C-alpha positions in Angstrom: 86.0 23.4 78.3 86.9 21.6 81.5 90.4 20.4 82.1 90.7 16.6 82.2 90.7 15.1 85.6 94.1 13.9 86.8 95.1 11.7 89.7 93.1 9.2 91.7 89.8 11.1 91.4 89.7 10.0 87.8 89.4 6.3 88.9 87.1 6.8 91.9 84.0 4.6 91.8 80.7 6.3 91.9 79.2 6.6 95.4 76.8 3.7 96.1 74.0 3.8 98.7 74.8 2.1 102.0 73.0 -1.1 102.9 72.7 0.1 106.5 69.1 1.4 106.4 66.6 1.6 109.2 64.5 -1.2 107.8 67.6 -3.5 107.3 68.6 -2.9 110.9 65.1 -3.5 112.2 64.7 -6.8 110.2 68.3 -7.8 111.3 67.4 -7.1 115.0 64.1 -9.0 114.6 65.8 -12.1 113.1 68.6 -11.9 115.7 65.9 -11.9 118.5 64.1 -14.8 116.9 67.4 -16.7 116.6 68.0 -15.9 120.3 64.8 -17.7 121.2 65.0 -20.6 118.6 68.7 -21.6 119.3 68.5 -22.4 123.0 65.0 -24.0 122.5 66.4 -26.3 119.8 69.6 -27.0 121.5 68.3 -27.5 125.1 64.6 -28.3 125.0 64.3 -30.3 121.8 67.8 -31.6 122.0 67.8 -31.5 118.2 70.1 -30.2 115.6 72.4 -27.5 116.8 71.0 -24.8 114.5 73.7 -22.3 115.1 76.8 -24.5 115.6 78.2 -25.1 112.2 80.1 -23.3 109.5 76.9 -22.1 107.9 74.4 -21.8 110.8 71.1 -23.3 109.8 69.0 -20.7 111.5 70.8 -17.8 109.8 70.6 -19.5 106.4 66.9 -20.1 107.0 66.3 -16.5 107.7 68.3 -15.5 104.6 66.2 -17.9 102.5 63.0 -16.5 103.8 64.2 -12.9 103.0 65.5 -13.7 99.5 63.1 -16.5 98.5 59.8 -15.3 100.0 59.8 -11.7 101.2 62.0 -10.1 98.5 60.5 -12.3 95.8 57.0 -11.0 96.7 58.2 -7.4 97.0 59.9 -7.5 93.6 56.7 -8.9 92.1 54.1 -6.6 93.8 56.1 -3.6 95.0 59.5 -3.5 93.2 60.5 -0.2 94.7 60.1 -1.7 98.2 62.4 -4.7 97.5 65.5 -5.0 99.7 68.8 -4.3 98.0 71.7 -6.8 98.0 73.4 -4.5 100.5 70.5 -4.5 102.8 70.2 -8.3 102.7 73.9 -8.5 103.6 73.3 -6.2 106.6 70.4 -8.4 107.7 72.5 -11.6 107.2 75.5 -10.2 109.0 73.5 -9.0 112.0 71.8 -12.3 112.3 75.0 -14.3 111.8 76.9 -12.4 114.6 73.9 -12.3 116.9 73.3 -16.0 116.6 76.6 -16.8 118.2 75.5 -15.3 121.5 72.9 -17.9 122.7 74.9 -20.8 121.2 78.3 -22.6 121.5 80.0 -19.4 120.6 79.3 -17.8 124.0 76.6 -18.8 126.5 76.8 -22.6 126.1 80.5 -22.4 127.2 80.4 -19.4 129.4 77.8 -20.4 132.0 79.0 -23.9 132.6 82.5 -22.5 133.0 81.2 -19.9 135.5 79.5 -22.6 137.6 82.0 -25.4 137.0 85.0 -24.0 138.9 83.0 -24.4 142.1 81.0 -27.5 141.2 84.0 -29.5 140.2 86.3 -28.3 143.0 87.4 -31.2 145.3 89.9 -31.8 148.0 91.9 -33.7 145.5 92.3 -31.0 142.9 92.5 -28.2 145.5 90.7 -25.7 143.2 89.2 -23.9 146.2 92.6 -23.1 147.6 94.2 -22.5 144.2 91.6 -20.4 142.3 88.8 -19.0 144.5 90.9 -16.1 145.7 91.5 -14.9 142.1 87.9 -15.0 141.0 85.9 -11.9 142.1 82.4 -12.4 143.3 81.0 -10.3 140.4 82.6 -12.6 137.8 81.0 -15.9 138.7 78.4 -17.1 141.2 79.8 -18.0 144.6 76.7 -19.8 145.9 77.2 -23.6 146.2 73.4 -24.2 145.8 73.3 -22.2 142.6 76.2 -24.1 141.1 74.8 -27.5 142.1 71.4 -26.6 140.8 73.0 -25.5 137.5 74.5 -29.0 136.9 72.1 -31.3 138.7 68.8 -29.4 138.3 66.3 -28.5 141.0 64.5 -30.9 143.3 60.7 -30.6 143.4 59.7 -27.5 145.2 63.1 -25.7 145.0 63.1 -22.2 143.6 65.5 -21.2 140.8 68.4 -19.4 142.4 68.4 -16.3 140.3 70.1 -13.9 142.8 73.6 -15.5 142.7 73.6 -15.3 138.9 72.4 -11.7 138.6 75.6 -9.8 139.0 77.8 -12.2 137.0 75.2 -12.2 134.2 75.1 -8.5 134.1 78.9 -8.3 134.1 79.3 -10.7 131.2 76.4 -9.0 129.4 78.6 -5.9 129.3 81.7 -7.8 128.2 80.0 -10.0 125.5 79.2 -7.2 123.1 82.8 -6.0 123.2 84.0 -9.5 122.4 81.6 -9.8 119.4 82.4 -6.2 118.3 86.1 -7.1 118.2 85.3 -9.7 115.6 83.5 -7.3 113.3 
């Protein structure tokens, strides 16, 4: 006869499977990529509802409804063993929620205007050029006046998009942004 279990082991919950499965990560990455396309398109091109800028982002909630109300409902009916668990759905939802902040007001819609704005709004009156330029490294923000003007005013017919001045700052912030979002996790 086994001795009764004593101590905290007696109260331990049974091990439960993780929701971090390959298919949950793939679906979460797919939804995050789709949100990365839909959010700027809706915000900037359609100038419609900000689908990621609210307490419950519309785009993320839409993907959750699709997963729960359509995909999982069909799977439960026709292939119950293939249905997503609640934990997998939470992984998908969380990945999409965190990822949807990147192309929206939570990052890029403030970051890029700020990177161009310090040069564009500099004037002899505010003396930003003398005050701030020396502290901003060239890899942190574009230093090309044409690129910053084009960012705020747009391009004239026949002008090419000035990608080169934005290349290094964009790569630098691409490295920093995941660290910022990871710190919230």
